C-alpha positions as CSV (number, residue, x, y, z in Angstrom):
1,M,4.0,-14.6,-47.5
2,G,7.3,-14.8,-49.3
3,L,10.5,-15.4,-47.5
4,Q,11.9,-12.5,-45.5
5,V,15.4,-12.3,-43.9
6,F,16.2,-9.6,-41.5
7,S,19.9,-9.6,-42.5
8,L,21.2,-7.0,-40.1
9,G,19.6,-8.6,-37.0
10,L,20.7,-12.0,-38.2
11,T,24.4,-11.0,-38.7
12,E,24.5,-9.2,-35.4
13,A,23.0,-12.1,-33.5
14,I,25.5,-14.6,-35.0
15,S,28.4,-12.2,-34.6
16,D,27.5,-11.6,-30.9
17,S,27.2,-15.3,-30.1
18,V,30.3,-16.4,-32.0
19,G,32.2,-13.5,-30.4
20,E,31.2,-14.8,-26.9
21,I,32.4,-18.3,-27.8
22,H,35.6,-16.9,-29.3
23,R,36.4,-14.8,-26.1
24,A,35.7,-17.8,-23.8
25,L,37.7,-20.3,-25.9
26,F,40.8,-18.2,-26.4
27,A,40.9,-16.6,-23.0
28,G,43.8,-17.1,-20.6
29,T,47.1,-15.7,-19.5
30,A,48.9,-14.0,-22.4
31,P,52.7,-13.9,-22.8
32,R,54.6,-10.6,-22.7
33,F,56.7,-11.5,-25.7
34,L,55.9,-13.4,-28.9
35,Y,58.6,-15.2,-30.9
36,H,58.8,-15.8,-34.6
37,Y,61.1,-18.6,-35.8
38,T,62.3,-18.5,-39.4
39,A,65.2,-19.5,-41.7
40,A,68.3,-17.4,-42.2
41,D,67.3,-16.3,-45.7
42,K,64.1,-14.8,-44.4
43,V,65.6,-12.7,-41.6
44,A,67.2,-10.1,-43.8
45,G,63.9,-9.4,-45.6
46,I,62.1,-9.1,-42.3
47,V,64.7,-6.7,-40.9
48,Q,64.9,-4.5,-44.0
49,S,61.1,-4.3,-44.6
50,R,60.4,-4.1,-40.8
51,S,57.5,-6.4,-41.5
52,I,56.4,-10.0,-41.4
53,W,54.2,-11.2,-44.3
54,A,51.1,-13.0,-43.3
55,R,50.3,-16.1,-45.3
56,C,46.8,-17.1,-46.7
57,I,45.4,-20.0,-44.7
58,N,44.8,-21.7,-48.0
59,D,48.6,-21.8,-48.6
60,Q,49.9,-23.1,-45.3
61,T,52.7,-25.6,-45.3
62,D,50.3,-28.2,-43.8
63,P,47.1,-28.1,-45.9
64,G,45.5,-30.5,-43.4
65,E,45.5,-27.7,-40.8
66,I,42.5,-25.8,-42.0
67,S,40.8,-28.8,-43.5
68,H,40.7,-30.3,-40.0
69,A,38.7,-27.3,-38.7
70,A,36.5,-27.3,-41.8
71,G,35.8,-31.0,-41.3
72,L,34.5,-30.2,-37.7
73,V,32.2,-27.5,-39.2
74,T,30.9,-29.9,-41.9
75,Q,30.2,-32.7,-39.4
76,A,28.5,-30.4,-36.9
77,A,26.4,-28.6,-39.5
78,E,25.2,-31.9,-41.1
79,Q,24.3,-33.4,-37.7
80,T,22.3,-30.4,-36.8
81,A,20.7,-30.2,-40.2
82,Q,19.4,-33.7,-39.9
83,S,17.3,-32.8,-36.8
84,E,16.4,-29.3,-37.8
85,P,12.7,-28.8,-38.7
86,S,13.3,-25.6,-40.7
87,I,14.0,-26.3,-44.4
88,F,15.6,-22.9,-44.7
89,A,17.9,-23.5,-41.8
90,K,18.8,-27.0,-43.2
91,D,19.8,-25.5,-46.5
92,V,21.9,-22.7,-44.9
93,L,23.7,-25.2,-42.7
94,R,24.5,-27.5,-45.7
95,R,25.9,-24.5,-47.6
96,L,28.4,-23.6,-44.8
97,P,31.2,-25.9,-46.0
98,F,31.1,-24.4,-49.4
99,F,31.4,-20.8,-48.1
100,M,34.0,-21.8,-45.5
101,E,36.1,-23.0,-48.5
102,E,35.3,-19.9,-50.5
103,R,36.2,-17.4,-47.7
104,K,39.5,-19.0,-46.8
105,K,41.3,-17.1,-49.5
106,W,40.5,-13.8,-47.7
107,M,42.1,-14.8,-44.4
108,F,45.8,-14.5,-43.6
109,I,47.9,-15.4,-40.6
110,A,51.4,-14.7,-39.2
111,C,52.6,-17.3,-36.7
112,F,54.4,-16.9,-33.4
113,C,55.0,-18.8,-30.2
114,E,55.4,-18.0,-26.6
115,D,58.7,-19.9,-26.1
116,S,62.1,-18.2,-26.8
117,E,64.0,-21.5,-26.6
118,S,61.8,-24.0,-28.5
119,A,63.6,-27.0,-29.9
120,V,60.5,-27.9,-31.8
121,H,60.5,-24.6,-33.7
122,W,64.3,-24.6,-34.3
123,E,63.8,-28.0,-36.0
124,R,60.6,-27.2,-38.0
125,Y,60.8,-23.6,-39.0
126,G,64.4,-22.3,-38.9
127,N,67.4,-21.4,-36.8
128,Y,66.6,-17.8,-36.2
129,C,64.2,-16.5,-33.4
130,L,62.9,-13.0,-33.5
131,A,61.3,-11.5,-30.3
132,F,58.5,-9.0,-30.3
133,P,56.7,-7.3,-27.4
134,A,53.1,-8.6,-27.5
135,P,50.6,-6.0,-28.8
136,W,48.6,-6.2,-25.5
137,T,51.6,-4.9,-23.6
138,G,51.0,-1.4,-25.1
139,T,53.7,-1.4,-27.7
140,K,53.3,-1.2,-31.4
141,A,56.0,-3.6,-32.5
142,L,53.4,-5.9,-34.0
143,G,50.6,-4.2,-36.0
144,I,48.9,-4.3,-39.3
145,L,49.9,-2.0,-42.2
146,D,46.6,-2.0,-44.0
147,L,44.3,-0.2,-41.6
148,R,41.3,-1.2,-43.7
149,A,41.7,-4.9,-42.7
150,E,40.4,-6.4,-39.6
151,C,43.1,-7.8,-37.3
152,W,43.1,-9.8,-34.1
153,Y,45.5,-11.9,-32.0
154,Q,44.7,-15.3,-30.6
155,R,46.3,-18.4,-29.2
156,V,45.9,-21.7,-31.1
157,I,43.6,-24.4,-29.6
158,Y,44.8,-28.0,-30.0
159,N,42.3,-29.9,-27.9
160,E,39.7,-31.4,-30.3
161,E,37.0,-31.7,-27.7
162,R,37.2,-28.0,-27.0
163,Q,37.3,-27.3,-30.8
164,R,34.2,-29.5,-31.4
165,N,32.3,-27.9,-28.5
166,A,33.0,-24.4,-29.8
167,I,31.9,-25.3,-33.3
168,E,28.7,-27.0,-32.1
169,G,27.9,-24.0,-30.0
170,A,28.4,-21.7,-32.9
171,I,26.2,-23.9,-35.2
172,R,23.4,-23.8,-32.6
173,S,23.8,-20.0,-32.5
174,V,23.4,-19.9,-36.3
175,V,20.2,-21.9,-36.1
176,L,18.7,-19.8,-33.3
177,A,19.6,-16.6,-35.1
178,L,17.9,-17.9,-38.3
179,S,14.7,-18.8,-36.4
180,R,14.5,-15.3,-34.9
181,N,15.4,-13.3,-38.0
182,T,13.5,-15.0,-40.8
183,A,9.9,-15.2,-41.6
184,G,7.6,-16.5,-44.4
185,V,7.8,-19.4,-46.7
186,N,11.0,-20.9,-48.0
187,E,10.2,-20.2,-51.6
188,G,10.3,-17.5,-54.2
189,P,12.8,-16.1,-56.7
190,W,15.1,-14.7,-53.9
191,A,15.1,-17.8,-51.6
192,Q,18.4,-19.3,-52.8
193,A,20.1,-15.9,-52.8
194,M,19.0,-15.4,-49.2
195,K,20.2,-18.8,-48.2
196,D,23.6,-18.1,-49.7
197,M,23.8,-14.7,-48.1
198,C,23.1,-16.2,-44.7
199,A,25.5,-19.1,-45.2
200,R,28.3,-16.8,-46.4
201,N,28.0,-14.5,-43.4
202,A,27.8,-17.4,-41.0
203,A,30.8,-19.1,-42.6
204,Q,32.9,-15.9,-42.3
205,L,32.2,-15.7,-38.6
206,L,32.9,-19.5,-38.1
207,L,36.3,-19.0,-39.7
208,R,37.2,-16.7,-36.8
209,L,37.1,-19.9,-34.7
210,A,38.5,-22.3,-37.2
211,V,41.6,-20.3,-38.0
212,G,42.7,-20.9,-34.4
213,F,42.5,-24.7,-34.5
214,K,45.2,-27.2,-35.1
215,R,45.5,-31.0,-34.5
216,D,46.7,-32.0,-31.0
217,S,49.8,-33.5,-32.6
218,Y,51.1,-29.9,-32.9
219,A,50.4,-29.0,-29.3
220,D,54.1,-28.7,-28.4
221,E,54.3,-25.6,-30.7
222,R,52.2,-23.4,-28.2
223,E,51.4,-21.1,-31.1
224,W,49.9,-17.6,-31.3
225,R,48.6,-16.0,-34.4
226,I,48.0,-12.6,-35.9
227,V,44.9,-13.0,-38.1
């Protein structure tokens, strides 16, 4: 029998598992206000347009930020692939880094923190601090203009052990979902396309975790993000 992939069940299974990991990882007491630090020349544009532009995670000031998270995914995926008996699952796991890189250009963030008097932010980002009621307080001060885009809010995680545990758990979820939603032999004219489809969907969901990771050297920023 040729290879079969039950794509809807596969995507739902990975999405549900990664969603549970995401909720547990980013849970905690949320601040009532979020603060955006910026330079004087940016303030007028924000006030006049009544908007803050999100920046692509590919174009962050610190390019090592997202590469740190991508490195965790690459390492976890390769370690799991080495012990995974399914050739199809091995191939999907080893395609994850490629699609993580590809999908980065579709993800944008706007950055805030929970501290209204942060010396770190004054120094690094600018001498103006704009305060916004947090979206979960019931106000609409921070929202997304393009209603077609998915949007969520999350704190940033700086502890690498927690980051690594989350990624490894998500990778295990991918493997389990593949085992339950594929059948047949890993061959045929559509096999590579199916591997790429599975890896692309899994990478997009893994980015939901990775976009909230930074190195622990930035922990003093206590950052929150609109993604």
